[in-house]
C-alpha angles and dihedrals in degrees: 000000000000092000090049092057090048091051094050091050090050091050094050094050098046109104117237121227097196114132120230104232124189127180111207136152092351092306129110110218124199100200103317095331122101107232111164141000123234144186127209118213141171095039092309094310092114132046124189115199118202136182107269113288094355138090092234101130118223102174138354112213120193143165110251109210091181086228093287133106093226108104093200092078094043121112140165127264126208115199122193102192101187091047092044089230126140124186121192120187137170088194088076093049094114097030122110125231094257091056092052091050092047089050092051089051093046093050086048093238090129127023126210091261090057099254115148118216106213096201090052091046090053091048091049090049090054091050101048112015112111092201097051107122091202094057113117113236115240 
């Protein structure tokens, strides 16, 4: 019981690094700061994220239906066109777009100025991509 109390105190005092991301009026906000612009397409099944006030595409996020009508095998796909990197993950199936953007920021794949860190992107791909042949089975 004593250890449980210490654990609870520790968990409550650890600072969180999660970004508060809001998508509003074609702008992605981190807290109260405008960070990126975006466009939703295909009945909200696709999200394009751009550098702020430009059409320079950072990442294209989409729902991957795998060509089936069954939702249990769906996932999300993140495409980084300029870096020629694609990440497909069923782990993100139920996650909203703002969560994915916050995760990219938290993992330091993208910074708030729209710069992409290729090393962090490759690490992110190794962690989350379902199709990565180097991924260790759990």
